[in-house]
OpenMM code with the backbone's topology and positions (N, CA, C; nanometers):
from openmm import Vec3, app, unit

residues = "MET ASN LYS TYR VAL ASN LEU ASN GLU VAL ASN GLU GLY THR SER GLU ALA LEU PHE CYS CYS VAL PHE GLY THR THR ILE GLN SER GLN ARG THR THR LYS LYS TYR CYS SER ALA ASN CYS ARG GLN LYS VAL ASN ARG ASN GLN GLN ASN SER ALA SER SER THR THR LYS ALA ARG THR ASN ALA GLU PHE PHE ASP ARG ALA LYS ARG LEU ALA GLU VAL LEU TYR THR LEU SER PRO GLU LYS ARG LEU ALA LEU CYS SER THR ILE GLY GLU ALA ARG ALA GLY ASN THR LYS LEU ARG GLU VAL LEU THR ASN".split()
positions = [
    Vec3(0.0443, -0.0823, 0.0462),
    Vec3(-0.0105, -0.0172, 0.0137),
    Vec3(0.0605, 0.1172, -0.0060),
    Vec3(0.0450, 0.2105, -0.0787),
    Vec3(0.1054, 0.3365, -0.1409),
    Vec3(0.0912, 0.4524, 0.0520),
    Vec3(0.1431, 0.4920, 0.0532),
    Vec3(0.1173, 0.6052, 0.1796),
    Vec3(0.1576, 0.7306, 0.1243),
    Vec3(0.2015, 0.7587, 0.0501),
    Vec3(0.2213, 0.8998, 0.0166),
    Vec3(0.0600, 0.9215, -0.1056),
    Vec3(0.0244, 1.0224, -0.1036),
    Vec3(-0.0533, 1.0587, -0.1718),
    Vec3(-0.0250, 1.1668, -0.3103),
    Vec3(-0.1041, 1.1374, -0.4469),
    Vec3(-0.0069, 1.2473, -0.4808),
    Vec3(-0.1637, 1.3193, -0.4585),
    Vec3(-0.1257, 1.5028, -0.4482),
    Vec3(-0.1877, 1.5540, -0.3836),
    Vec3(-0.2938, 1.6252, -0.5667),
    Vec3(-0.2131, 1.6644, -0.6073),
    Vec3(-0.3075, 1.6434, -0.7771),
    Vec3(-0.4265, 1.5958, -0.8013),
    Vec3(-0.4362, 1.4986, -0.7541),
    Vec3(-0.4894, 1.3807, -0.7293),
    Vec3(-0.6449, 1.4533, -0.6818),
    Vec3(-0.5817, 1.4549, -0.5382),
    Vec3(-0.7296, 1.4714, -0.4550),
    Vec3(-0.7515, 1.5989, -0.4333),
    Vec3(-0.7221, 1.6563, -0.5168),
    Vec3(-0.7971, 1.8129, -0.5290),
    Vec3(-0.8248, 1.8518, -0.6768),
    Vec3(-0.8276, 1.7350, -0.7701),
    Vec3(-0.8717, 1.7236, -0.8458),
    Vec3(-1.0437, 1.6517, -0.8646),
    Vec3(-1.1195, 1.6636, -0.7612),
    Vec3(-1.2216, 1.6257, -0.7795),
    Vec3(-1.3035, 1.8203, -0.6510),
    Vec3(-1.2549, 1.8320, -0.6019),
    Vec3(-1.2691, 1.9868, -0.5558),
    Vec3(-1.2986, 2.1360, -0.6203),
    Vec3(-1.4397, 2.1408, -0.5799),
    Vec3(-1.5073, 2.2292, -0.6769),
    Vec3(-1.5152, 2.3885, -0.5843),
    Vec3(-1.4086, 2.3515, -0.4975),
    Vec3(-1.4144, 2.5043, -0.3329),
    Vec3(-1.2907, 2.5307, -0.3527),
    Vec3(-1.3076, 2.6750, -0.4237),
    Vec3(-1.1624, 2.7892, -0.4056),
    Vec3(-1.1515, 2.8380, -0.3390),
    Vec3(-0.9796, 2.8224, -0.2884),
    Vec3(-0.9772, 2.9670, -0.2212),
    Vec3(-0.9501, 3.0780, -0.2747),
    Vec3(-0.9319, 3.1870, -0.1523),
    Vec3(-0.9524, 3.2767, -0.1166),
    Vec3(-0.8536, 3.3437, -0.0521),
    Vec3(-0.7645, 3.4089, -0.0775),
    Vec3(-0.6570, 3.4786, -0.0217),
    Vec3(-0.7070, 3.6015, 0.0598),
    Vec3(-0.6816, 3.5726, 0.2308),
    Vec3(-0.7508, 3.6438, 0.3329),
    Vec3(-0.7895, 3.8184, 0.3000),
    Vec3(-0.6087, 3.8695, 0.2555),
    Vec3(-0.5687, 4.0062, 0.2506),
    Vec3(-0.6494, 4.0377, 0.1537),
    Vec3(-0.6302, 4.0071, -0.0181),
    Vec3(-0.6473, 4.0564, -0.0990),
    Vec3(-0.7737, 4.0404, -0.1921),
    Vec3(-0.8653, 3.8928, -0.1323),
    Vec3(-0.9870, 3.8430, -0.1837),
    Vec3(-0.9028, 3.7473, -0.3095),
    Vec3(-0.8043, 3.7064, -0.4157),
    Vec3(-0.8030, 3.6952, -0.4578),
    Vec3(-0.7998, 3.5256, -0.4549),
    Vec3(-0.8304, 3.4942, -0.6140),
    Vec3(-0.7900, 3.3099, -0.6026),
    Vec3(-0.7200, 3.2913, -0.5641),
    Vec3(-0.7193, 3.1247, -0.4828),
    Vec3(-0.5569, 3.0479, -0.4811),
    Vec3(-0.5943, 2.9865, -0.6152),
    Vec3(-0.4503, 2.9784, -0.6369),
    Vec3(-0.3880, 2.8221, -0.7059),
    Vec3(-0.3262, 2.7164, -0.6365),
    Vec3(-0.3880, 2.5993, -0.5378),
    Vec3(-0.2827, 2.6083, -0.4660),
    Vec3(-0.3263, 2.4697, -0.5199),
    Vec3(-0.2334, 2.3360, -0.4489),
    Vec3(-0.2478, 2.2325, -0.3428),
    Vec3(-0.3494, 2.1442, -0.2860),
    Vec3(-0.2637, 2.2795, -0.1743),
    Vec3(-0.3569, 2.2989, -0.0387),
    Vec3(-0.4206, 2.2967, -0.0209),
    Vec3(-0.5183, 2.2606, 0.0737),
    Vec3(-0.6732, 2.3076, 0.1021),
    Vec3(-0.6789, 2.4075, 0.2159),
    Vec3(-0.5490, 2.4463, 0.2933),
    Vec3(-0.5240, 2.5457, 0.3810),
    Vec3(-0.4834, 2.6302, 0.3744),
    Vec3(-0.4138, 2.6618, 0.2406),
    Vec3(-0.3566, 2.7833, 0.2212),
    Vec3(-0.4228, 2.9439, 0.2411),
    Vec3(-0.3956, 2.9665, 0.2806),
    Vec3(-0.4701, 3.0936, 0.3720),
    Vec3(-0.4083, 3.2603, 0.2683),
    Vec3(-0.2839, 3.2282, 0.1461),
    Vec3(-0.2607, 3.3617, 0.1722),
    Vec3(-0.1806, 3.3437, 0.0287),
    Vec3(-0.1999, 3.4755, -0.0912),
    Vec3(-0.1921, 3.4253, -0.2064),
    Vec3(-0.0297, 3.4089, -0.2238),
    Vec3(0.0662, 3.4735, -0.1425),
    Vec3(0.2041, 3.4492, -0.1555),
    Vec3(0.2575, 3.4689, -0.0546),
    Vec3(0.4385, 3.5008, -0.0097),
    Vec3(0.5058, 3.4714, 0.0822),
    Vec3(0.4691, 3.6522, 0.1352),
    Vec3(0.5016, 3.7368, -0.0284),
    Vec3(0.4897, 3.8636, 0.0163),
    Vec3(0.3246, 3.8998, 0.1622),
    Vec3(0.2355, 3.8394, 0.0660),
    Vec3(0.0681, 3.8810, 0.1760),
    Vec3(0.0571, 3.8040, 0.2794),
    Vec3(0.1598, 3.7247, 0.3276),
    Vec3(0.1339, 3.6592, 0.4631),
    Vec3(0.2627, 3.7261, 0.5681),
    Vec3(0.3760, 3.8172, 0.5025),
    Vec3(0.4565, 3.9041, 0.6008),
    Vec3(0.3977, 4.0415, 0.6211),
    Vec3(0.2894, 4.0700, 0.4848),
    Vec3(0.2355, 4.1559, 0.5165),
    Vec3(0.1245, 4.1651, 0.6529),
    Vec3(0.0749, 4.0248, 0.6388),
    Vec3(0.0127, 4.0677, 0.7834),
    Vec3(0.0400, 4.0380, 0.8243),
    Vec3(0.1002, 3.9905, 0.9093),
    Vec3(0.2176, 3.9452, 1.0545),
    Vec3(0.3043, 4.0600, 1.0689),
    Vec3(0.3132, 4.1265, 0.9588),
    Vec3(0.4004, 4.2678, 1.0196),
    Vec3(0.3853, 4.3797, 1.1018),
    Vec3(0.3990, 4.4647, 1.2624),
    Vec3(0.3149, 4.4910, 1.2834),
    Vec3(0.2911, 4.6039, 1.2277),
    Vec3(0.2067, 4.6979, 1.3148),
    Vec3(0.1476, 4.7988, 1.2563),
    Vec3(0.1859, 4.9356, 1.3451),
    Vec3(0.2552, 5.0692, 1.3490),
    Vec3(0.2647, 5.1595, 1.4142),
    Vec3(0.2473, 5.2769, 1.3805),
    Vec3(0.0986, 5.2290, 1.4227),
    Vec3(0.0006, 5.3286, 1.4625),
    Vec3(-0.0434, 5.3609, 1.6008),
    Vec3(-0.1638, 5.4689, 1.6267),
    Vec3(-0.1889, 5.4927, 1.7135),
    Vec3(-0.3199, 5.4230, 1.7648),
    Vec3(-0.3701, 5.3328, 1.6779),
    Vec3(-0.4956, 5.2708, 1.7032),
    Vec3(-0.4254, 5.1527, 1.7977),
    Vec3(-0.2516, 5.0960, 1.7226),
    Vec3(-0.2104, 4.9763, 1.7818),
    Vec3(-0.0605, 4.9682, 1.8946),
    Vec3(-0.0697, 5.0788, 1.9012),
    Vec3(0.0898, 5.1426, 1.9697),
    Vec3(0.0470, 5.2427, 2.0764),
    Vec3(0.0538, 5.1766, 2.2530),
    Vec3(0.0093, 5.2888, 2.3197),
    Vec3(0.1108, 5.3917, 2.3466),
    Vec3(0.2603, 5.3603, 2.2807),
    Vec3(0.3777, 5.4420, 2.2807),
    Vec3(0.3735, 5.5356, 2.1786),
    Vec3(0.2978, 5.5161, 2.0711),
    Vec3(0.2675, 5.5902, 1.9460),
    Vec3(0.1099, 5.6962, 1.9853),
    Vec3(0.0989, 5.6429, 2.0393),
    Vec3(-0.0524, 5.7313, 2.0548),
    Vec3(-0.0314, 5.8129, 2.2068),
    Vec3(0.0784, 5.7823, 2.2542),
    Vec3(0.0951, 5.8881, 2.3700),
    Vec3(0.2087, 5.9514, 2.2839),
    Vec3(0.2856, 5.9345, 2.2183),
    Vec3(0.3995, 6.0524, 2.0884),
    Vec3(0.2404, 6.1655, 2.0478),
    Vec3(0.2353, 6.0942, 1.9776),
    Vec3(0.1163, 6.1830, 1.9202),
    Vec3(0.0059, 6.2937, 2.0190),
    Vec3(0.0376, 6.2284, 2.0857),
    Vec3(-0.0578, 6.3249, 2.1692),
    Vec3(0.0191, 6.4416, 2.2415),
    Vec3(0.0827, 6.3895, 2.2862),
    Vec3(0.2099, 6.4619, 2.2530),
    Vec3(0.2271, 6.6252, 2.1851),
    Vec3(0.2801, 6.5372, 2.0600),
    Vec3(0.2825, 6.6282, 1.9658),
    Vec3(0.2178, 6.6638, 1.9488),
    Vec3(0.0424, 6.6963, 1.9846),
    Vec3(-0.0443, 6.8251, 1.9233),
    Vec3(-0.0896, 6.8373, 2.0167),
    Vec3(-0.0424, 6.8567, 2.1444),
    Vec3(-0.0640, 6.9233, 2.2871),
    Vec3(-0.0048, 7.0225, 2.2475),
    Vec3(0.1379, 7.0146, 2.1933),
    Vec3(0.2630, 7.1379, 2.2280),
    Vec3(0.2200, 7.2220, 2.1118),
    Vec3(0.1508, 7.1199, 1.9545),
    Vec3(0.1356, 7.2204, 1.8584),
    Vec3(0.0139, 7.3338, 1.9189),
    Vec3(-0.1064, 7.3037, 2.0006),
    Vec3(-0.2075, 7.2397, 2.0058),
    Vec3(-0.1812, 7.4590, 2.1185),
    Vec3(-0.0595, 7.4340, 2.2172),
    Vec3(0.0087, 7.4961, 2.3342),
    Vec3(0.1153, 7.6478, 2.2397),
    Vec3(0.1230, 7.6170, 2.1293),
    Vec3(0.2434, 7.7240, 2.0856),
    Vec3(0.1279, 7.8034, 1.9806),
    Vec3(0.0155, 7.7410, 1.9488),
    Vec3(-0.0800, 7.8306, 1.8424),
    Vec3(-0.1671, 7.8610, 1.9590),
    Vec3(-0.2010, 7.8177, 2.0719),
    Vec3(-0.2676, 7.9912, 2.1869),
    Vec3(-0.1901, 8.0518, 2.1367),
    Vec3(-0.0265, 8.0551, 2.2192),
    Vec3(0.0878, 8.1587, 2.2222),
    Vec3(0.0903, 8.2560, 2.1347),
    Vec3(0.0762, 8.1808, 2.0208),
    Vec3(0.1140, 8.3196, 1.8932),
    Vec3(-0.0309, 8.3560, 1.8462),
    Vec3(-0.1462, 8.3325, 1.8330),
    Vec3(-0.2822, 8.4078, 1.8565),
    Vec3(-0.3355, 8.4465, 1.9614),
    Vec3(-0.2191, 8.4561, 2.1070),
    Vec3(-0.3353, 8.5531, 2.2205),
    Vec3(-0.2262, 8.7208, 2.1988),
    Vec3(-0.1160, 8.6919, 2.1066),
    Vec3(0.0168, 8.7848, 2.0870),
    Vec3(-0.1093, 8.8651, 2.0193),
    Vec3(-0.0908, 9.0211, 2.0237),
    Vec3(-0.1132, 9.0956, 1.9062),
    Vec3(-0.0289, 9.0860, 1.8007),
    Vec3(-0.0808, 9.1372, 1.6963),
    Vec3(-0.0015, 9.1412, 1.5464),
    Vec3(0.1177, 9.1887, 1.5695),
    Vec3(0.1997, 9.2584, 1.6461),
    Vec3(0.2643, 9.3481, 1.6288),
    Vec3(0.4232, 9.2410, 1.7073),
    Vec3(0.3348, 9.1670, 1.8507),
    Vec3(0.4280, 9.0581, 1.8747),
    Vec3(0.4441, 8.9232, 1.8218),
    Vec3(0.3531, 8.8752, 1.7090),
    Vec3(0.3996, 8.7912, 1.6648),
    Vec3(0.5225, 8.7863, 1.5921),
    Vec3(0.5508, 8.8961, 1.5032),
    Vec3(0.7040, 8.8403, 1.4509),
    Vec3(0.8402, 8.8175, 1.5022),
    Vec3(0.7876, 8.9005, 1.6616),
    Vec3(0.8885, 8.8681, 1.7284),
    Vec3(0.9086, 8.7201, 1.7942),
    Vec3(0.8067, 8.6695, 1.8407),
    Vec3(0.8156, 8.5641, 1.8828),
    Vec3(0.7823, 8.4229, 1.7731),
    Vec3(0.7986, 8.4618, 1.6113),
    Vec3(0.8341, 8.3881, 1.5356),
    Vec3(0.9413, 8.3877, 1.4892),
    Vec3(1.0421, 8.5138, 1.5267),
    Vec3(1.2016, 8.4847, 1.4712),
    Vec3(1.2703, 8.4820, 1.6188),
    Vec3(1.1849, 8.4818, 1.7434),
    Vec3(1.2673, 8.3578, 1.8373),
    Vec3(1.2812, 8.2269, 1.8149),
    Vec3(1.1289, 8.1952, 1.8309),
    Vec3(1.0775, 8.0306, 1.8096),
    Vec3(1.1625, 7.9886, 1.6686),
    Vec3(1.2335, 8.0628, 1.5271),
    Vec3(1.3189, 7.9963, 1.4420),
    Vec3(1.4471, 7.9979, 1.4960),
    Vec3(1.4819, 8.0914, 1.5956),
    Vec3(1.6710, 8.0602, 1.6440),
    Vec3(1.6254, 7.8883, 1.7183),
    Vec3(1.4930, 7.8925, 1.7707),
    Vec3(1.4943, 7.7917, 1.8983),
    Vec3(1.5155, 7.7085, 1.8630),
    Vec3(1.4559, 7.6855, 1.7053),
    Vec3(1.4600, 7.4885, 1.6836),
    Vec3(1.5780, 7.4594, 1.6976),
    Vec3(1.6500, 7.5065, 1.6190),
    Vec3(1.7741, 7.4649, 1.5824),
    Vec3(1.8096, 7.3057, 1.6924),
    Vec3(1.8421, 7.4223, 1.7808),
    Vec3(1.8395, 7.2788, 1.8975),
    Vec3(1.7413, 7.2133, 1.9927),
    Vec3(1.6267, 7.2319, 1.9644),
    Vec3(1.5588, 7.1641, 2.0159),
    Vec3(1.4352, 7.1217, 1.9101),
    Vec3(1.4432, 6.9543, 1.8896),
    Vec3(1.4266, 6.8783, 1.8200),
    Vec3(1.2439, 6.8698, 1.8254),
    Vec3(1.1725, 6.8079, 1.9189),
    Vec3(1.0661, 6.8656, 1.9241),
    Vec3(0.9873, 6.9833, 1.8696),
    Vec3(1.0570, 7.0905, 1.8998),
    Vec3(0.9933, 7.2188, 1.7935),
    Vec3(0.9995, 7.1964, 1.6519),
    Vec3(1.1396, 7.1237, 1.6463),
    Vec3(1.1054, 7.1612, 1.4915),
    Vec3(1.0210, 7.0821, 1.4648),
    Vec3(0.9865, 6.9265, 1.5299),
    Vec3(0.8776, 6.8383, 1.4905),
    Vec3(0.7456, 6.9295, 1.4470),
    Vec3(0.7114, 7.0295, 1.5456),
    Vec3(0.5845, 7.0973, 1.5280),
    Vec3(0.5540, 7.2151, 1.4174),
    Vec3(0.6427, 7.2379, 1.4390),
    Vec3(0.7075, 7.3249, 1.2894),
    Vec3(0.7249, 7.2699, 1.1811),
    Vec3(0.7344, 7.1969, 1.1655),
    Vec3(0.7797, 7.1681, 0.9960),
    Vec3(0.6493, 7.0647, 0.9832),
    Vec3(0.5689, 6.9593, 1.0448),
    Vec3(0.4626, 6.9004, 1.0148),
    Vec3(0.3272, 6.9750, 1.0336),
] * unit.nanometer
topology = app.Topology()
chain = topology.addChain("A")
for resn in residues:
    res = topology.addResidue(resn, chain)
    for name in ("N", "CA", "C"):
        topology.addAtom(name, app.Element.getBySymbol(name[0]), res)
């Protein structure tokens, strides 16, 4: 008795189509348990996402960034128009050594 089975013969009679879990495309496979259309597709699913929804560290960083931007806007717009120019030039000089301030100004 032959204990090895030819998968082409086993899957020949099945009419069930396999679909990729990511893209929904039809998969041509000899295995009935295949989930993804390619190795790249499988890696894409397993890759960590670095966004605020999935990472508490990234969410905190984004919250701090937006808080800094909001406070800077409040300071800028509470000044009289004559004093805003002086503040802007002071901020421009200070951004060289302050990376967080530079992030706020460039984003």
